RODO-2510 file (C-alpha; in nm, 4 decimals, decimal comma):
residues 282
     n   res          X          Y          Z
     1     m    10,1845   -16,3744   -13,3815
     2     a    10,0060   -16,0740   -13,2755
     3     d     9,6831   -15,9729   -13,4451
     4     m     9,7262   -15,6912   -13,6923
     5     w     9,3529   -15,6176   -13,6396
     6     m     9,2522   -15,5619   -13,2745
     7     p     8,9924   -15,8524   -13,2274
     8     q     8,7558   -15,6222   -13,0305
     9     a     8,7702   -15,3521   -13,2956
    10     i     8,5299   -15,2581   -13,5757
    11     k     8,7529   -15,3059   -13,8888
    12     a     8,7237   -14,9929   -14,1062
    13     d     9,0210   -15,0526   -14,3231
    14     l     9,1247   -14,7459   -14,5117
    15     d     9,3335   -14,9709   -14,7591
    16     d     9,6236   -14,7077   -14,7580
    17     h     9,8830   -14,8987   -14,5681
    18     a    10,2613   -14,8124   -14,5783
    19     p    10,5432   -14,9796   -14,3705
    20     c    10,6817   -14,8578   -14,0467
    21     d    11,0565   -14,8619   -13,9942
    22     p    11,1986   -15,1603   -13,7734
    23     a    11,5163   -14,9623   -13,7114
    24     f    11,3239   -14,7837   -13,4430
    25     p    11,1683   -14,9459   -13,1152
    26     p    10,7874   -15,0131   -13,0979
    27     k    10,5642   -14,7318   -12,9780
    28     a    10,2227   -14,6324   -12,8952
    29     v    10,0863   -14,2609   -12,9158
    30     a     9,7972   -14,1309   -12,6993
    31     h     9,5749   -13,8631   -12,8554
    32     i     9,2250   -13,7404   -12,7732
    33     t     8,9825   -13,6300   -13,0404
    34     a     8,9407   -13,2910   -12,8964
    35     d     8,6628   -13,2183   -13,1299
    36     r     8,4709   -12,9686   -12,9324
    37     t     8,5722   -12,6877   -12,6872
    38     a     8,4314   -12,6817   -12,3509
    39     t     8,4719   -12,5475   -12,0116
    40     a     8,3697   -12,6233   -11,6556
    41     a     8,1296   -12,3323   -11,6827
    42     a     8,0099   -12,4342   -12,0234
    43     p     8,0283   -12,8184   -12,0828
    44     a     7,9284   -12,9729   -12,3955
    45     d     7,7807   -13,3130   -12,4986
    46     l     8,0248   -13,5802   -12,6280
    47     v     8,0156   -13,6239   -13,0012
    48     p     7,8793   -13,9701   -13,0792
    49     f     8,1278   -14,2439   -13,1808
    50     d     7,9677   -14,3136   -13,5082
    51     d     8,0375   -13,9460   -13,6119
    52     l     8,4124   -13,9714   -13,5394
    53     q     8,4394   -14,3181   -13,7185
    54     k     8,2632   -14,1628   -14,0263
    55     l     8,4867   -13,8682   -13,9988
    56     f     8,8166   -14,0795   -14,0202
    57     t     8,6703   -14,2843   -14,3091
    58     h     8,5830   -13,9780   -14,5073
    59     d     8,6983   -13,6137   -14,4849
    60     g     8,9270   -13,6917   -14,2139
    61     k     9,1036   -14,0041   -14,3372
    62     g     9,4423   -13,7974   -14,3980
    63     k     9,4650   -13,7632   -14,0110
    64     a     9,3351   -14,1124   -13,9223
    65     p     9,4898   -14,2990   -13,6450
    66     h     9,5055   -14,6870   -13,6013
    67     i     9,2381   -14,7048   -13,3326
    68     l     8,9369   -14,4782   -13,2404
    69     w     8,8541   -14,5805   -12,8781
    70     d     8,5277   -14,4786   -12,6702
    71     p     8,6315   -14,4760   -12,3142
    72     f     8,2560   -14,4542   -12,2162
    73     a     8,1216   -14,7492   -12,3998
    74     g     8,4485   -14,9611   -12,4613
    75     t     8,4011   -14,9486   -12,8246
    76     f     8,6748   -14,9501   -13,0850
    77     a     8,7073   -14,8886   -13,4596
    78     q     9,0511   -14,9638   -13,6454
    79     f     9,1566   -14,7891   -13,9699
    80     f     9,4953   -14,9316   -14,0332
    81     p     9,6622   -15,2707   -13,9345
    82     a     9,9375   -15,2380   -13,6693
    83     t    10,2113   -15,2937   -13,9065
    84     s    10,1234   -14,9914   -14,1220
    85     r    10,1839   -14,6277   -14,0352
    86     s     9,8737   -14,4237   -13,9588
    87     k     9,8433   -14,0587   -14,0213
    88     a     9,7486   -13,9049   -13,6894
    89     l    10,0968   -13,7306   -13,6443
    90     r    10,2511   -13,4170   -13,8241
    91     d    10,5400   -13,5748   -14,0229
    92     l    10,7701   -13,3205   -14,1862
    93     p    10,9745   -13,3948   -14,4828
    94     g    11,3357   -13,5010   -14,3889
    95     g    11,2518   -13,5484   -14,0228
    96     t    11,2147   -13,8455   -13,8045
    97     r    10,9153   -13,9934   -13,9891
    98     t    10,7131   -13,9571   -13,6823
    99     n    10,4197   -14,1869   -13,8220
   100     r    10,6641   -14,4603   -13,8993
   101     a    10,9500   -14,4427   -13,6462
   102     g    10,9203   -14,7866   -13,4856
   103     e    10,8715   -15,1499   -13,5466
   104     v    10,4955   -15,0250   -13,4866
   105     v    10,3736   -14,6975   -13,4180
   106     i    10,0303   -14,7603   -13,2954
   107     q     9,8225   -14,4497   -13,2678
   108     i     9,5128   -14,4342   -13,0363
   109     e     9,2480   -14,1600   -13,0441
   110     a     9,0213   -14,1592   -12,7352
   111     l     8,6867   -14,0026   -12,8090
   112     f     8,7145   -13,7190   -12,5381
   113     f     8,7532   -13,3487   -12,4691
   114     p     8,7946   -13,1740   -12,1454
   115     f     8,4580   -13,1028   -11,9789
   116     c     8,2555   -13,3334   -12,2139
   117     r     7,9192   -13,4364   -12,0856
   118     v     7,7899   -13,7880   -12,0941
   119     k     7,4567   -13,8958   -11,9532
   120     g     7,4437   -13,5714   -11,7539
   121     k     7,7869   -13,5951   -11,5969
   122     v     8,0876   -13,3881   -11,6705
   123     f     8,4376   -13,5211   -11,7134
   124     a     8,7446   -13,2888   -11,6905
   125     a     9,0058   -13,5418   -11,7741
   126     l     9,0254   -13,8570   -11,9775
   127     a     9,1615   -14,0540   -11,6680
   128     d     8,8316   -13,9642   -11,5040
   129     t     8,6154   -14,1548   -11,7556
   130     p     8,5097   -14,5197   -11,7087
   131     c     8,7997   -14,6119   -11,9436
   132     h     8,6008   -14,9068   -12,0603
   133     g     8,7986   -15,1255   -12,2830
   134     w     9,1324   -15,0066   -12,1673
   135     q     9,2363   -15,3464   -12,0430
   136     e     9,1705   -15,5000   -12,3878
   137     l     9,3503   -15,2169   -12,5593
   138     n     9,6620   -15,2197   -12,3449
   139     d     9,6898   -15,5803   -12,3857
   140     w     9,6665   -15,5594   -12,7715
   141     v     9,9199   -15,2931   -12,7734
   142     r    10,1576   -15,5164   -12,5506
   143     s    10,1152   -15,7906   -12,7895
   144     w    10,3040   -15,5797   -13,0468
   145     d    10,6069   -15,5548   -12,7870
   146     v    10,5302   -15,2002   -12,6836
   147     p    10,6380   -15,1886   -12,3056
   148     d    10,4386   -15,0367   -12,0409
   149     t    10,6460   -14,7236   -12,0103
   150     w    10,6220   -14,3604   -12,0746
   151     p    10,9822   -14,2445   -12,1836
   152     m    10,8728   -13,8811   -12,1601
   153     g    10,6623   -13,9209   -11,8463
   154     q    10,2897   -14,0170   -11,8199
   155     p    10,0708   -13,7029   -11,9232
   156     t     9,9102   -13,5418   -11,6444
   157     d     9,8304   -13,2040   -11,7982
   158     f     9,8247   -13,0202   -12,1261
   159     t    10,1860   -12,9294   -12,1749
   160     s    10,4557   -13,0441   -12,4084
   161     h    10,7857   -13,2070   -12,3432
   162     r    10,9669   -13,3196   -12,6679
   163     s    11,2817   -13,4746   -12,7222
   164     a    11,3808   -13,6185   -13,0727
   165     r    11,6638   -13,8143   -12,9247
   166     v    11,4270   -13,9877   -12,6708
   167     w    11,1681   -14,0524   -12,9531
   168     k    11,4036   -14,2238   -13,1810
   169     s    11,5779   -14,4278   -12,9088
   170     q    11,3163   -14,5620   -12,6528
   171     g    11,0155   -14,7744   -12,7221
   172     g    10,6963   -14,7271   -12,5112
   173     w    10,3965   -14,5035   -12,4734
   174     y    10,4174   -14,1389   -12,5931
   175     a    10,1653   -13,8451   -12,5566
   176     h    10,0946   -13,6466   -12,8547
   177     a    10,2628   -13,3781   -12,6577
   178     h    10,5774   -13,5710   -12,6629
   179     v    10,6281   -13,6339   -13,0263
   180     p    10,8838   -13,4288   -13,2230
   181     e    10,7677   -13,2058   -13,5186
   182     n    10,4100   -13,1794   -13,3608
   183     d    10,2524   -12,8836   -13,1714
   184     h     9,9581   -13,0516   -12,9942
   185     v     9,9433   -13,0727   -12,6222
   186     d     9,7002   -13,3705   -12,5740
   187     p     9,5994   -13,6021   -12,4323
   188     g     9,6125   -13,4245   -12,0865
   189     s     9,5998   -13,7552   -11,8986
   190     w     9,5718   -14,1302   -11,9653
   191     p     9,4674   -14,4479   -11,7592
   192     v     9,7477   -14,6301   -11,5671
   193     f     9,8720   -14,9557   -11,7152
   194     a     9,6232   -15,2405   -11,6588
   195     a     9,7041   -15,5634   -11,4964
   196     r     9,7805   -15,8327   -11,7670
   197     m     9,4773   -16,0304   -11,8571
   198     a     9,4489   -16,3935   -11,7948
   199     p     9,4120   -16,5968   -12,1235
   200     a     9,0632   -16,6045   -12,2762
   201     e     8,8789   -16,9096   -12,4128
   202     p     8,9093   -16,8989   -12,8000
   203     f     8,5699   -16,8600   -12,9845
   204     p     8,4534   -17,2167   -13,0416
   205     g     8,2489   -17,1122   -13,3491
   206     a     7,8692   -17,0337   -13,3720
   207     a     7,7731   -17,4013   -13,4594
   208     f     7,9041   -17,5050   -13,1009
   209     f     7,6010   -17,3229   -12,9453
   210     h     7,3077   -17,5482   -13,0219
   211     t     7,0290   -17,6684   -12,7869
   212     g     7,1538   -17,9299   -12,5675
   213     q     7,5275   -17,8589   -12,5991
   214     k     7,6985   -17,9511   -12,2780
   215     s     8,0383   -17,8226   -12,2019
   216     p     8,2383   -17,6444   -11,9330
   217     v     8,2997   -17,3595   -12,1698
   218     i     7,9129   -17,2947   -12,1399
   219     a     7,9367   -17,2902   -11,7743
   220     a     8,2320   -17,0427   -11,7909
   221     m     8,0350   -16,8317   -12,0254
   222     h     7,7312   -16,8448   -11,7936
   223     r     7,9409   -16,7112   -11,4969
   224     r     8,0790   -16,4160   -11,7205
   225     l     7,7341   -16,3184   -11,8268
   226     v     7,6142   -16,3114   -11,4704
   227     a     7,9220   -16,1095   -11,3729
   228     e     7,8365   -15,8397   -11,6655
   229     d     7,4773   -15,7999   -11,5347
   230     c     7,3482   -15,9879   -11,8304
   231     d     7,1762   -16,2604   -11,6337
   232     r     6,8462   -16,3706   -11,7852
   233     y     6,8657   -16,7154   -11,6220
   234     r     6,5985   -16,8643   -11,4110
   235     p     6,6665   -17,0472   -11,0859
   236     g     6,7531   -17,4112   -11,1237
   237     d     6,9041   -17,3680   -11,4908
   238     v     7,1904   -17,6105   -11,5657
   239     i     7,4702   -17,3938   -11,6353
   240     d     7,6719   -17,6074   -11,8507
   241     v     7,4010   -17,6793   -12,1050
   242     w     7,3064   -17,4436   -12,3857
   243     e     6,9481   -17,3620   -12,3643
   244     i     6,6886   -17,0683   -12,4278
   245     d     6,8027   -16,8655   -12,1117
   246     d     7,1644   -16,8744   -12,2502
   247     v     7,0268   -16,7319   -12,5706
   248     k     6,8435   -16,4526   -12,3677
   249     s     7,1405   -16,3627   -12,1523
   250     y     7,3763   -16,3685   -12,4498
   251     a     7,1565   -16,1316   -12,6463
   252     a     7,1587   -15,9023   -12,3499
   253     w     7,5382   -15,9012   -12,3602
   254     q     7,5236   -15,8207   -12,7431
   255     q     7,2798   -15,5441   -12,6753
   256     k     7,5229   -15,4076   -12,3946
   257     l     7,7777   -15,3721   -12,6568
   258     g     7,5455   -15,1846   -12,8734
   259     l     7,4752   -15,4380   -13,1212
   260     s     7,1182   -15,4836   -13,2615
   261     g     6,9119   -15,6925   -13,5204
   262     r     7,0671   -16,0163   -13,6288
   263     d     7,3787   -15,9145   -13,4498
   264     a     7,1942   -15,9361   -13,1127
   265     d     7,0083   -16,2538   -13,1658
   266     g     7,1685   -16,4422   -12,8820
   267     t     7,3921   -16,6678   -13,0920
   268     p     7,7553   -16,5807   -12,9985
   269     g     7,9839   -16,4181   -13,2710
   270     k     8,3573   -16,4052   -13,2475
   271     r     8,3547   -16,0150   -13,1826
   272     s     8,1101   -16,0389   -12,8922
   273     w     8,2737   -16,3574   -12,7532
   274     d     8,6140   -16,1921   -12,7538
   275     r     8,4787   -15,8861   -12,5654
   276     l     8,3267   -16,1228   -12,3055
   277     r     8,6725   -16,2727   -12,2105
   278     v     8,5604   -16,6002   -12,0932
   279     p     8,8379   -16,7512   -11,8757
   280     h     9,0544   -17,0108   -12,0764
   281     l     8,9858   -17,3592   -11,9563
   282     a     9,3007   -17,5626   -11,9175
***
């Protein structure tokens, strides 16, 4: 069964759950936060992820999506389980119940506005960003049987194309600009569908990682840490045995994810392990 909570996401449950309508096919809806106005001549700094997460758990909870996604850091927060409606769409009384019209209606807010500035670089379109985390996000949405299709066409600009008939009858991905009863024209662009991920090795539990533990899982983890530029190994280290350099390298991975303190002490936890995507060993 698919995970109601995206494994890579910070769980920020608003506890205000309500069912979707399985009479309609499964959908995902693409939004951008559009929290600042900027231009090519006057770009603006991206709003911090933590600020938007706080907004959706406080004053903005009445408009919260399922997922807040930072495409620059690959960070996620989730406010509703996949099986609940979220509240990011306008939903008029007596209409198509836009937030509910599907077996699931998974709504994603990408942390982005046109001409946002990140580390001195300006990004005009969401698709121009690194789109870190898109692979994991796309795979999680797929796990809920949302097909890799755009029934109203993949968004490439800020124009609206709406059809209540298509919305009711076809599953897949929709731009906010495609949803009936709504007047927003975002997201403007979206990344292309990712290749399907190879299966990942399940988290073996923190107790698995102790000095002297020997396993091909540790060797596979070692290779992934090196690939992620978190290599703190010395020449001659035995790659399939857990030792101090594994702790240092894994701590570098945790820090890369933005973790700190006890959450970045070099002992694998489920969330950081799931993000590492260690290949599954047959």
